[in-house]
C-alpha positions as CSV (number, residue, x, y, z in Angstrom):
1,X,133.6,19.6,53.8
2,X,134.8,21.6,56.8
3,X,134.1,20.4,60.3
4,X,132.1,23.5,61.2
5,X,129.8,22.9,58.2
6,X,129.4,19.2,59.1
7,X,128.3,20.2,62.6
8,X,125.8,22.8,61.2
9,X,124.3,20.3,58.8
10,X,124.0,17.6,61.5
11,X,122.3,20.1,63.8
12,X,119.8,20.9,61.0
13,X,119.2,17.2,60.4
14,X,118.6,16.8,64.1
15,X,116.0,19.6,64.1
16,X,114.3,18.0,61.0
17,X,114.0,14.8,63.1
18,X,112.3,16.8,65.9
19,X,115.2,17.1,68.2
20,X,116.0,20.4,70.0
21,X,119.8,21.0,69.9
22,X,121.8,23.3,72.1
23,X,125.5,24.0,72.4
24,X,126.5,25.3,75.8
25,X,129.3,25.2,78.4
26,X,129.0,22.6,81.2
27,X,130.9,19.8,82.8
28,X,130.8,16.7,80.6
29,X,130.5,15.9,76.9
30,X,126.8,16.1,76.3
31,X,124.3,13.8,74.6
32,X,120.7,13.0,74.1
33,X,118.0,13.5,76.8
34,X,114.2,13.8,77.1
35,X,112.7,16.7,78.9
36,X,108.9,16.3,79.4
37,X,107.7,15.7,75.8
38,X,110.8,17.1,74.1
39,X,113.8,15.2,72.9
40,X,117.1,17.2,73.1
41,X,120.7,17.1,72.2
42,X,123.0,19.1,74.4
43,X,126.7,19.5,73.3
44,X,129.5,21.0,75.3
45,X,130.7,23.8,73.0
46,X,134.1,23.7,74.6
47,X,134.7,20.3,72.9
48,X,136.7,20.2,69.7
49,X,134.8,19.9,66.5
50,X,135.8,16.3,65.9
51,X,134.3,15.3,69.3
52,X,131.1,17.3,68.6
53,X,130.8,15.5,65.3
54,X,131.3,12.1,67.0
55,X,128.6,12.8,69.6
56,X,126.1,14.0,66.9
57,X,126.9,11.0,64.7
58,X,126.3,8.6,67.5
59,X,123.0,10.1,68.4
60,X,121.7,10.5,64.8
61,X,122.7,6.8,64.2
62,X,119.7,5.8,66.4
63,X,117.2,7.5,64.1
64,X,115.7,6.6,60.7
65,X,117.6,8.8,58.3
66,X,117.3,6.9,55.1
67,X,114.6,9.2,53.7
68,X,116.3,12.4,54.8
69,X,118.2,14.5,52.3
70,X,121.8,15.2,53.4
71,X,125.4,15.5,52.0
72,X,127.1,12.1,51.4
73,X,129.7,12.9,54.0
74,X,127.1,13.4,56.7
75,X,125.4,10.1,55.7
76,X,128.8,8.3,55.8
77,X,129.6,9.6,59.3
78,X,126.2,8.6,60.7
79,X,126.4,5.1,59.0
80,X,129.9,4.6,60.4
81,X,128.7,5.5,63.9
82,X,125.8,3.1,63.5
83,X,128.2,0.3,62.6
84,X,130.4,1.1,65.6
85,X,127.4,1.0,67.9
86,X,125.9,-2.3,66.7
87,X,126.8,-5.5,68.6
88,X,128.9,-8.0,66.7
89,X,126.6,-10.1,64.6
90,X,127.1,-13.3,62.7
91,X,125.6,-14.1,59.4
92,X,122.4,-15.5,61.0
93,X,121.7,-12.2,62.8
94,X,122.5,-13.6,66.2
95,X,125.0,-12.0,68.6
96,X,128.4,-13.7,68.4
97,X,130.2,-14.9,71.4
98,X,133.9,-15.1,72.1
99,X,133.3,-18.6,73.6
100,X,132.8,-21.5,71.2
101,X,130.2,-24.1,71.9
102,X,131.0,-27.7,71.2
103,X,128.6,-29.7,69.1
104,X,127.3,-32.8,70.8
């Protein structure tokens, strides 16, 4: 799957989820924002395709996509972004700490 096609499919998925998406030139990378009652994704179109995919993946990782139809590659990228964004968890579901606590 080509990067341009991945970006297009992620943009369509975002629209299905009710997000307005716009590619424009500005200072910065872009991201998610809320304007009045509208949720938007704004992506700097001067960024390379890999960075655009990364931004879209990270944003879409915050949405329930399990019931959405999409190419396996798109689902994989979003799931990978979701895993990167989650805090480290231990088997009990509690956040792990780099400090160990001694048992008394």
